[in-house]
Every structure is written in C-alpha cells, then in structure tokens.
C-alpha positions in Angstrom: 0.0 0.0 0.0 1.4 3.4 -1.0 2.0 5.8 1.9 0.4 9.2 1.8 2.2 12.4 2.6 0.4 15.3 4.1 2.0 18.5 2.9 -0.8 20.9 3.6 1.2 22.7 6.3 4.6 22.3 4.8 6.7 25.4 3.9 8.2 24.9 0.4 9.3 28.4 -0.1 12.8 29.8 0.8 11.1 32.9 2.2 13.1 34.9 4.6 16.0 32.4 4.5 16.8 33.9 1.0 17.8 37.3 2.2 19.6 35.8 5.2 21.7 33.5 3.0 22.4 36.3 0.6 23.7 38.5 3.5 25.8 35.6 4.9 27.2 34.7 1.5 27.9 38.3 0.7 29.8 38.9 4.0 31.8 35.7 3.6 32.7 36.6 0.0 33.7 40.2 1.0 35.9 38.9 3.8 37.5 36.4 1.4 38.1 39.0 -1.3 39.5 41.6 1.1 41.8 39.1 2.8 43.0 37.8 -0.6 43.8 41.3 -1.8 45.6 42.1 1.4 47.8 38.9 1.2 48.4 39.3 -2.6 49.7 42.9 -2.3 51.7 42.4 0.9 53.6 39.2 0.1 56.4 38.2 -2.2 55.1 36.8 -5.5 51.6 37.5 -4.3 50.1 38.0 -7.8 51.7 34.7 -9.0 50.4 32.8 -6.0 46.9 34.4 -6.4 46.4 32.9 -9.8 47.5 29.5 -8.7 45.2 29.4 -5.7 42.5 30.8 -7.8 42.7 28.0 -10.4 42.4 25.4 -7.7 39.3 26.9 -6.2 37.8 27.6 -9.6 38.2 23.9 -10.5 36.4 23.0 -7.2 33.4 25.3 -7.6 33.1 24.5 -11.3 32.9 20.9 -10.4 29.9 21.5 -8.1 27.8 23.1 -10.8 28.9 20.5 -13.4 27.8 17.8 -10.9 24.5 19.7 -10.5 23.9 19.7 -14.3 24.7 16.0 -14.5 22.3 15.1 -11.7 19.4 17.1 -13.3 20.0 15.7 -16.8 20.5 12.1 -15.8 17.2 12.2 -13.9 15.3 13.3 -17.0 17.2 10.9 -19.2 16.2 7.9 -17.0 12.7 9.3 -16.2 13.6 8.9 -12.5 10.8 9.2 -10.0 12.5 9.1 -6.6 14.6 12.3 -7.2 11.9 14.8 -8.1 11.7 16.3 -4.6 15.4 17.1 -4.5 15.8 18.1 -8.1 15.1 21.8 -7.6 18.1 22.1 -5.3 20.3 20.4 -8.0 18.9 22.9 -10.5 19.9 25.8 -8.3 23.5 24.4 -8.0 23.7 24.0 -11.8 22.3 27.5 -12.4 25.4 29.0 -10.8 27.1 28.3 -14.1 26.5 31.9 -15.1 28.4 33.0 -12.0 31.2 30.7 -12.9 31.4 32.3 -16.3 32.2 35.6 -14.5 34.7 33.8 -12.2 36.5 32.5 -15.3 37.7 36.0 -16.2 40.7 36.0 -13.9 41.8 32.7 -15.4 41.8 34.3 -18.8 43.9 37.3 -17.6 46.3 35.0 -15.7 47.1 32.5 -18.4 50.7 33.7 -18.7 51.2 32.6 -15.1 48.9 29.6 -14.8 49.8 28.0 -18.2 53.3 29.5 -18.5 54.6 26.3 -20.1 52.7 26.8 -23.3 52.0 30.5 -23.3 55.7 31.3 -23.3 56.8 32.8 -26.6 59.7 30.3 -26.7 57.4 27.2 -26.3 57.8 26.4 -30.0 61.5 25.5 -29.3 60.3 22.5 -27.3 59.4 19.7 -29.8 56.7 18.3 -27.6 55.0 21.6 -27.1 55.5 22.6 -30.7 53.4 19.7 -31.8 50.6 20.8 -29.4 50.6 24.5 -30.1 47.8 24.2 -32.6 45.6 23.3 -29.7 47.3 24.9 -26.8 47.3 28.6 -27.7 45.5 31.5 -26.1 42.9 32.3 -28.8 41.7 28.7 -29.2 41.8 28.2 -25.4 39.4 31.1 -24.9 37.2 30.1 -27.8 36.8 26.6 -26.3 35.9 28.0 -22.9 33.4 30.3 -24.5 31.8 27.3 -26.1 31.9 25.2 -22.9 30.2 28.0 -20.9 27.6 28.6 -23.7 26.6 24.9 -23.5 26.6 24.7 -19.7 24.6 28.0 -19.2 22.1 27.0 -21.9 21.6 23.5 -20.3 21.3 24.8 -16.7 18.9 27.5 -17.7 16.8 25.3 -20.0 16.1 22.6 -17.4 15.6 25.0 -14.6 13.3 27.2 -16.7 11.2 24.4 -17.9 10.8 23.0 -14.4 9.8 26.3 -13.0 7.3 27.0 -15.8 5.7 23.7 -15.1 5.0 24.8 -11.5 2.6 27.4 -13.0 1.1 25.6 -16.0 1.2 22.0 -14.9 1.7 21.1 -18.5 3.2 17.7 -19.0 4.8 19.0 -22.3 7.5 20.5 -20.1 8.5 17.1 -18.8 8.4 15.6 -22.3 10.5 18.4 -23.6 13.1 17.9 -20.9 13.2 14.2 -21.5 13.6 14.8 -25.2 16.6 17.0 -24.8 18.2 15.1 -22.0 19.9 12.6 -24.4 21.8 15.2 -26.5 22.4 17.2 -23.3 24.2 14.3 -21.6 26.4 13.9 -24.7 27.3 17.6 -24.7 27.9 17.5 -21.0 30.3 14.5 -21.3 32.3 16.1 -24.2 32.6 19.6 -22.7 33.4 18.3 -19.2 36.1 16.1 -20.5 37.8 18.8 -22.6 37.4 21.3 -19.9 39.3 19.0 -17.5 42.0 18.7 -20.2 42.2 22.4 -20.6 41.9 23.5 -17.0 44.0 20.8 -15.3 46.0 18.6 -17.7 47.4 21.6 -19.7 49.1 22.8 -16.5 51.7 20.3 -17.6 51.5 20.1 -21.4 54.1 17.3 -21.5 51.7 15.0 -19.7 48.6 13.4 -21.1 45.9 11.0 -19.9 42.7 10.1 -21.6 41.2 9.2 -18.1 41.6 12.6 -16.5 38.3 13.9 -17.8 36.5 10.9 -16.3 38.4 11.4 -13.0 37.3 15.0 -12.8 33.7 14.0 -13.6 33.7 11.4 -10.8 34.6 14.2 -8.4 32.0 16.5 -9.9 29.2 14.0 -9.4 30.2 12.8 -5.9 30.5 16.4 -4.6 27.2 17.4 -6.1 25.4 14.5 -4.5 26.9 15.5 -1.1 25.9 19.2 -1.6 22.3 18.3 -2.6 22.0 16.1 0.5 23.6 18.7 2.8 21.4 21.5 1.4 18.2 19.5 1.8 19.0 18.7 5.4 19.8 22.3 6.2 16.5 23.4 4.7 14.7 20.9 6.7 16.4 22.0 9.9 15.1 25.5 9.1 11.5 24.3 8.7 11.4 23.9 4.9 10.4 20.8 2.8 10.0 18.9 6.1 7.6 16.4 4.6 8.6 16.2 0.9 12.2 14.9 1.5 12.2 11.7 3.5 14.7 9.2 4.8 14.1 7.2 1.7 15.5 10.0 -0.5 18.5 10.4 1.7 19.1 6.7 1.4 19.3 6.9 -2.3 21.6 10.0 -2.2 23.8 8.0 0.2 23.9 5.1 -2.3 25.0 7.5 -5.0 27.7 8.8 -2.7 28.9 5.3 -2.0 28.8 4.3 -5.7 30.7 7.3 -6.9 33.3 6.9 -4.1 34.1 3.5 -5.6 33.9 4.9 -9.1 36.3 7.7 -8.3 38.8 5.2 -6.8 38.4 2.8 -9.8 39.2 5.6 -12.2 42.1 6.9 -10.1 43.6 3.5 -9.8 43.1 2.8 -13.5 45.0 5.9 -14.5 47.8 5.1 -12.0 48.1 1.5 -13.0 48.2 2.1 -16.7 50.8 4.8 -16.4 52.9 2.8 -13.9 52.8 -0.3 -16.1 53.7 1.6 -19.3 56.5 3.5 -17.5 56.7 6.2 -20.2 58.7 9.2 -18.9 56.2 11.8 -20.3 53.4 10.0 -18.3 55.2 9.1 -15.1 56.3 12.7 -14.5 52.9 13.6 -13.3 53.0 11.1 -10.5 56.7 11.8 -9.7 55.6 15.3 -8.8 53.2 13.8 -6.3 55.6 11.5 -4.5 58.2 14.1 -4.0 58.8 15.7 -0.6 55.7 16.4 1.5 53.5 15.5 -1.5 54.0 11.8 -0.8 52.1 11.7 2.6 49.5 14.0 1.0 49.0 11.5 -1.8 48.6 8.7 0.7 46.2 10.8 2.6 44.1 11.4 -0.5 43.9 7.7 -1.2 42.8 6.9 2.4 40.6 9.9 3.0 38.9 10.0 -0.4 38.3 6.3 -0.7 38.8 4.1 2.3 37.1 6.4 4.8 33.9 7.2 2.8 33.8 3.6 1.6 33.6 2.3 5.1 31.3 5.1 6.2 28.6 4.6 3.4 28.8 0.9 3.1 26.2 0.5 5.9 22.6 1.6 5.5 22.7 3.4 8.9 24.6 6.5 7.8 22.5 6.8 4.7 19.3 6.8 6.8 20.5 9.0 9.7 20.5 12.7 9.0 23.2 13.4 11.7 25.6 10.8 10.2 24.8 11.7 6.6 25.3 15.4 7.3 28.8 14.7 8.6 29.5 12.4 5.6 28.3 15.1 3.1 30.5 17.8 4.7 33.4 15.4 4.8 33.1 14.6 1.0 33.0 18.3 0.1 36.1 19.0 2.1 38.1 16.0 0.8 37.0 16.9 -2.8 38.7 20.3 -2.3 41.8 18.5 -1.2 41.7 16.4 -4.3 41.5 19.5 -6.5 44.5 20.8 -4.6 46.3 17.6 -5.3 45.7 17.6 -9.0 46.7 21.2 -9.5 49.3 22.5 -7.0 52.1 19.9 -7.6 52.4 21.3 -11.1 53.7 24.5 -9.7 55.4 23.3 -6.6 57.1 20.0 -7.4 59.3 19.8 -4.3 56.4 19.7 -1.8 53.4 21.5 -0.3 53.6 25.3 -0.2 50.4 26.2 1.6 49.2 29.8 1.4 46.4 31.6 3.2 45.0 32.6 -0.2 44.1 28.9 -0.8 41.5 29.5 2.0 40.6 33.1 1.4 39.8 32.4 -2.2 37.7 29.5 -1.2 35.7 31.8 1.1 35.4 34.4 -1.6 34.1 31.9 -4.2 32.1 30.0 -1.7 30.3 33.1 -0.5 29.4 34.1 -4.1 28.3 30.5 -4.8 25.9 30.6 -1.8 24.5 33.9 -2.9 23.8 32.5 -6.4 22.1 29.4 -5.0 20.0 31.5 -2.6 18.8 33.8 -5.3 17.9 30.9 -7.6 16.0 29.0 -4.9 14.2 32.1 -3.7 12.5 32.5 -7.1 10.4 29.4 -7.1 9.2 26.5 -4.9 11.8 24.3 -3.4 10.0 21.3 -4.9 8.8 20.9 -8.5 5.1 21.4 -7.6 3.4 20.0 -10.7 5.9 17.5 -12.0 3.9 14.4 -13.1 6.2 12.1 -11.1 5.9 14.2 -7.9 3.4 11.9 -6.2 5.6 8.9 -7.0 8.6 10.7 -5.5 6.7 11.5 -2.3 5.6 7.9 -1.9 9.0 6.5 -2.8 10.4 3.7 -0.5 13.6 1.6 -0.6 13.1 -2.1 -0.5 
C-alpha cells in the first residue's frame, strides 16, 4: 500500500531564508576578497600565488555546478521518480554556471602565469610543445571555454526554466521536452566536461597526457554534487522547509549514489595510475613523480585513504544513509576532501618539491564559496523548493527503498 504524505502545512518556499543566506554569503565573500587582496599585495610573488590558488578553487566550484547539471540531466534521461523532490536544489546548484562564467575572467587574464609552459613565446622550441601549439594557444583556449560555458549555461537555464514554468502551468509537455533534450544534453555534457578538464588541469603540464583525467574530474563533480544536494536538503529541513517532501528514503538513495561514486572515483584513479605505472613512459610518469616528492608523498597517501577508504567504510552500511546526523557529517566530509583532491591535481604542477600552503588557498575558497551561496539562494528564492506540478511528484513523495 502506498504511503500518503500530508504536505498541507509544509513550507516549500525559501522565504526569509533567502535574504539571510544572501547576506551571509555576501559577508563571507567580502571577507575572502579583502583578505585575498591584502595577502596578494603584501607578500612576495603575491600575484603569482593568487592565480595558482584561484585556479584550484575555480576547478572546485566549477565541479559542483557541473555535478548539478549531471544530476538534473540524468534524472530526466532515466525518467527517474525518486529524485523529483530534491531536483530543484540540484537545478539551483547547476544554475550557478552563469556566476562561474564571470569567475573565469581572472583565469583568462592570468594565463601567462597559470599556463606559462605553453603561453611562453619560446614554447615552440620544445618539440613536444611545438606539436601541441595548434591546440594549446590563447585564442583557441578562450574560444573553447566560451563554447563550454555557452553549452553549460544553456543546459542549466533550460532545465531549470522548464521545471519552474511547469510549477505554474502543470503542462506535461515541459516534462516531455526535458526528457527529449536530455539525451543530446548528456552527450554535450560529457564532451565539454572532458575537454574542460584537459584544458583547466591537464594543460598545466603540457608534456603530460591522460585520456582518463576527464572521467576522473567528472567522478569528483558527481560525488561532490550528491553531497551538496543532501547537505542543502538537510539544512533546509532544519530550518523548517520541505520537512515532509524529502524523507529518509530520498537520503538513502543519495547515500547510495555517494557510495557508488566513491568507488567509481577510486576505480578511475587506480586505472589511471596502474596504466601509467605499467607503461612506464617518462612523459606520463612525470605527473606522479611530482606527487611522490617531498611532502606531496604523505599528502598523496592521505588522498587515497581519506577520499576512498574512509567514505567507503562510512557509506557501506545503510545506517549513515538513513541517519541525518551521520549523513550530514559524511556530506560535509566529502565536500572537504574533494577540495583537497582538486588541490592535489593542480598544486604539484607549480610546486614540485612539496606542499607550499598559502592563506590565499583558503581566502579564495571563502570568496568563491560566498558568491556560490548567494547564487544558490537567489535561484532557490525565485520558485518553490520542490517541482510542484511534476507528473512524477506523487511517486517521488511515496518512494520507498526495498
């Protein structure tokens, strides 16, 4: 017998939480920006370090929105029922892509520092780089990123816009339209995310190449987005919103996704390492040599244990998936360790001898994180927190794990 959910007294509007989140996010962003500027202008090589820390944090927050797009598109592609009640939150995460387009501007201005290997006028004297300069050059790099953002912004706005319109009209054609476009959308997402990972991360060391890096980055995108969706839902419920719509059953499925993609991330990471280790080609092994030098070696071991072993053991049981207190801790943990992973894939390309931590690594996280929170709050405040007239809503409300 299907259970019935009484939502007559449920608050499904962000309401006064929206301005509060906007204020908090704005204050955090302002503190991060001012602290970053103070450090950059008062320390040696401050400008150079700014762009390096900025790239790491940009890769992190970009991954959250990309993960949001993936979640939304894949639910429509599979005609999923269970996820309808949490999909609006994923749509808000994805909709921050327009903000990230603005945050990409410093990357464009800092290319000579961030990608100095191939932006150097003498790069053509290196035979390996000379063969890649048709792809790795400033104009084509910026054109590609313009295309990536065009596709991402269109996808995020299309699916969110159709979903919100359906709240008013109740027309099933909106659902059918989103299902129709979900197949080409997932293909475009896969291609753009893969090449974006190549451009943003792999080209930091243009001598190195890996066909798996794009999938590795995607695994982190999806995992972190699942955690952020769960954490956001739990916070909203703690504040008296969507208290009946999102149940333990939905958290159970989000927990299963976190568990699955923890394993997937580890599988992709091991596959890349194993193939490079087995082939033992100098151009490929260089990337890992940077990460087993000096203080990077214990950090690398820490990533393996903290990003795989710990969440694997944590989520393998059904108890943490069905306990909000446990899951909240696990979601925050995943988001933190994913940032550490982005630090691990970027920073060793500039500091090969070991970890060179700088306060700007944190202040820029606060700056972007505050802006990201403001973007989510503004988007969630414009519509119901749950797709009100989605034809699969009743099935989602009644969803149970067996």
